[in-house]
C-alpha positions in Angstrom: 42.2 24.0 -154.8 40.0 22.5 -152.2 39.1 22.9 -148.3 39.5 20.7 -145.1 37.5 20.9 -141.9 39.4 19.8 -139.0 38.9 17.2 -136.8 37.9 14.5 -138.5 41.0 12.5 -138.4 40.5 11.6 -134.7 36.6 10.9 -135.2 37.2 8.5 -138.4 39.5 6.6 -136.6 37.2 6.5 -133.3 34.5 5.8 -136.0 36.4 2.2 -136.7 35.2 0.7 -133.9 32.1 1.1 -133.9 29.3 -1.2 -135.6 29.4 -0.9 -139.3 25.8 0.6 -139.0 27.0 3.4 -137.3 29.6 4.4 -139.8 27.1 4.2 -142.7 24.8 6.2 -141.0 27.9 8.5 -139.7 29.4 8.0 -143.4 26.2 9.3 -145.4 25.6 12.3 -142.9 29.3 13.4 -143.8 28.7 12.9 -147.7 25.3 15.3 -147.4 27.6 17.7 -146.1 30.1 17.7 -148.6 27.2 18.1 -151.2 26.0 21.1 -148.9 29.3 22.6 -148.9 29.6 22.3 -152.8 25.9 23.5 -153.3 27.0 26.7 -151.2 30.2 27.5 -152.9 28.8 26.7 -156.1 26.5 29.5 -155.4 28.8 31.7 -154.1 32.3 31.3 -156.4 32.6 34.5 -158.9 30.5 33.6 -162.3 32.3 35.1 -165.6 31.8 31.6 -167.6 30.1 30.0 -165.0 33.3 27.3 -165.4 34.5 27.8 -161.9 31.1 27.2 -160.1 30.4 24.1 -162.5 33.7 22.5 -162.0 33.3 22.1 -157.8 33.1 18.4 -157.0 32.6 16.3 -154.2 35.0 13.3 -153.4 34.8 10.3 -150.8 36.5 7.7 -149.2 35.4 4.3 -149.8 33.5 4.3 -146.2 32.5 8.3 -146.7 34.2 9.0 -143.6 36.6 11.4 -145.4 35.0 13.9 -147.9 36.8 16.9 -149.5 35.1 19.3 -151.8 37.6 21.0 -154.3 37.8 22.2 -158.1 38.1 20.1 -161.0 37.0 16.9 -159.5 34.6 14.7 -160.6 31.6 14.4 -158.0 31.5 10.9 -156.9 28.3 8.7 -156.2 25.7 11.3 -155.6 22.9 8.7 -155.6 24.0 7.6 -152.4 22.1 10.2 -150.6 19.2 10.7 -152.7 20.7 13.5 -155.4 20.3 12.2 -159.6 23.2 14.5 -160.3 25.6 16.9 -157.9 27.3 18.8 -160.6 31.1 18.8 -160.6 33.7 17.9 -163.2 36.6 16.3 -164.3 38.4 19.4 -165.5 41.6 21.1 -163.6 40.6 24.9 -162.9 44.0 26.4 -162.5 43.0 29.7 -161.8 40.9 28.5 -159.1 43.4 29.0 -156.0 44.2 32.6 -158.1 40.5 33.8 -157.4 40.1 31.8 -154.4 43.2 33.7 -152.4 43.8 36.6 -154.6 46.9 37.9 -156.1 49.7 40.0 -155.6 52.1 41.9 -157.7 56.0 41.3 -157.3 56.2 44.1 -154.9 53.5 42.7 -152.4 50.8 44.5 -153.6 47.4 43.3 -154.0 46.8 43.1 -157.9 43.5 41.0 -157.3 41.6 40.6 -153.4 40.6 37.0 -152.8 37.0 35.7 -153.0 37.4 32.6 -150.8 34.4 30.8 -151.8 35.2 28.0 -150.6 36.7 28.5 -147.0 33.5 30.5 -146.8 30.7 28.0 -148.0 33.0 25.5 -145.4 32.9 27.6 -142.6 29.0 28.8 -143.4 27.9 25.1 -143.5 29.4 23.9 -140.1 26.6 24.3 -137.9 24.6 22.0 -140.2 27.2 19.5 -140.6 27.3 19.5 -136.9 23.6 19.2 -136.4 23.8 16.6 -139.1 26.6 14.6 -137.5 24.8 14.2 -134.2 21.2 13.1 -135.9 22.7 10.3 -137.6 24.8 9.5 -134.6 21.5 9.3 -132.4 20.0 7.4 -135.4 22.4 5.1 -135.5 22.8 4.2 -131.8 18.5 3.4 -131.3 19.3 0.9 -134.0 22.2 -0.9 -132.6 
């Protein structure tokens, strides 16, 4: 179970033409946004045993320009942005999709309403992500 924020494929292609310093600043900001979404999703995830909320992780590409927040992933490189530990685990949380999207009976009626903790976390942090990216671009451009 993961969520994707649109528009980053084009941004990533464009950033490859920028100096490495700009890529690094934007990548760190992008990774920070991933951890921000992870924290928000972990807080919003339903808690029966806490297993689901404890197994939401962040994984980034080598250049940090592609970040994925998903259940059942080991969190990668929290030290890059000053975190000592960011949670997440390597275990597959098979029921995450059912909790997020809900379940339906064979006749199509809703058996359990969805609780879209991951999508809502991404949507709620969109403004913060945009501000973070704008600040990273501004800082990086001044340093170039």
